[in-house]
C-alpha positions, 0 to 999 in steps of 0.5 A, a space after each residue: 833501461 840500459 842499465 837492466 841491459 847492459 847488466 844482463 849482457 854482462 852477466 850472460 858473457 861471464 856465464 859464457 865465458 866461465 863455461 868455456 873455462 870450466 870445459 877447458 879446464 876439464 878436457 885439459 885435466 882428462 887429457 893430462 890424466 890419459 897422457 899419464 897412462 899412456 905414459 906409464 904404460 911405455 914404462 910397463 911396457 919397457 921394463 916387462 920387456 927388460 925382465 925377459 933380457 934379464 931372465 936370460 942375462 941370469 942363465 948366462 951368469 949361472 953358465 958363466 960361474 960354471 964354466 970360470 975358469 979362476 977365483 976372479 972371474 967367478 967372483 965377478 960373475 957371482 956379483 954379475 948374477 947377484 946384481 941381476 936376481 936382485 933387479 929381475 925379483 924387484 921388477 918382477 914384484 914391481 910390475 904386479 903389486 907397483 913400486 914407486 922407485 921403479 916408477 911402477 903403477 901395478 894398475 894390472 888387468 884381470 887377464 894380466 894378473 893371471 897371467 903373472 900368476 902362471 909363470 909365478 912357479 918357474 920364476 919363483 924357482 929360477 931365483 930360489 936356484 940362482 940364490 943356490 947357486 950363489 951360495 954354493 959359488 962362494 963356497 970355495 971347498 964345494 964340489 962343481 957337481 954341487 953347482 950343476 942342478 941349480 943351473 940345470 933347474 934355471 936352464 929348464 924354467 927359462 923357456 917357461 918364463 920366456 913364453 909367459 913373459 912373451 905373452 905378458 908384454 904382448 898383452 901389455 901392448 895391447 892395453 896400451 893400444 887400447 888406453 891410446 884408443 881411449 884418449 883418442 876417442 876421449 878427445 874427439 868427445 869433448 871436441 864434440 862436447 865443445 863444439 856442442 857447447 859453443 853452438 849452445 851458447 851461439 843460440 842461447 846467449 850471444 845470438 839474444 845479447 846479439 838481438 838485445 844489441 840491435 834492438 838498443 841500437 835502433 832504439 837509439 837511432 830512432 830517439 836520435 832522429 826524434 831529436 833531431 826532428 825536434 831540434 829542426 822544429 825548435 830551429 824553426 820556432 826560433 827563427 819565428 820567434 826572431 821574426 816577430 821579435 824583430 817586427 815587433 821591434 820595428 813596430 814599436 819603434 814606429 810607436 815611439 816615432 808615432 808618440 813623438 809626432 801626438 806630443 809634438 802635435 799635442 804641443 804645437 795645439 796647447 800653443 795654437 790654443 793659448 795664442 787664441 785665447 790671448 788674441 780673444 781677450 
């Protein structure tokens, strides 16, 4: 009877622990996933914010080329413009399509994709004119007026790009806050599920197990009481038997004494009979 109860309780405890373990693993997996999304959101917002700075740096480098007073300064500004244009272009593409090296996932909402499409003409015009400006500036024989149209187009599109990029950064920040709210909702939801599961385990697993243990303990106590009563009765019976044995032993001693006296009387009777027979003769 004890073995089935033990096995049943063991099975219930194993089931309860396994369920709690699965719940904790699932909770951690979901939270880690949400935390990764949140970390990517922060990184994306930073890169998007840097795009505004790079666009302004692009305009500054273009103007610096225009007003360079010597070849050494002009070469330094040309190199700066090339590097800024390369990073600016790559970051813009990475924000839209993803870039593993820049740790950009490229998973944008429809709203963000639409906003990027709106500023893409301004971005492309600034980029094309930056490349054209670099090519013209590297030609030492090019007249100064040949540079001005590229600079003017870059400056003309700057405000459009900055305005659109500001809106994109704001949208990224809004979506990041939404993801943060989802993380909080997920945590509260998992907390609620955990509490419900714990209550159900208490009602469906631990409560029956405790009831089974209590029932088993009561049975053991009752059995112990019965054994104690049987031991008491057995001790009483043994005491009675011991008294009877003592009485029997005492009676046996008395019987032996009576047998000895009887034997002695028979012996005396035999001797008397013998003497009487002799006297008659």
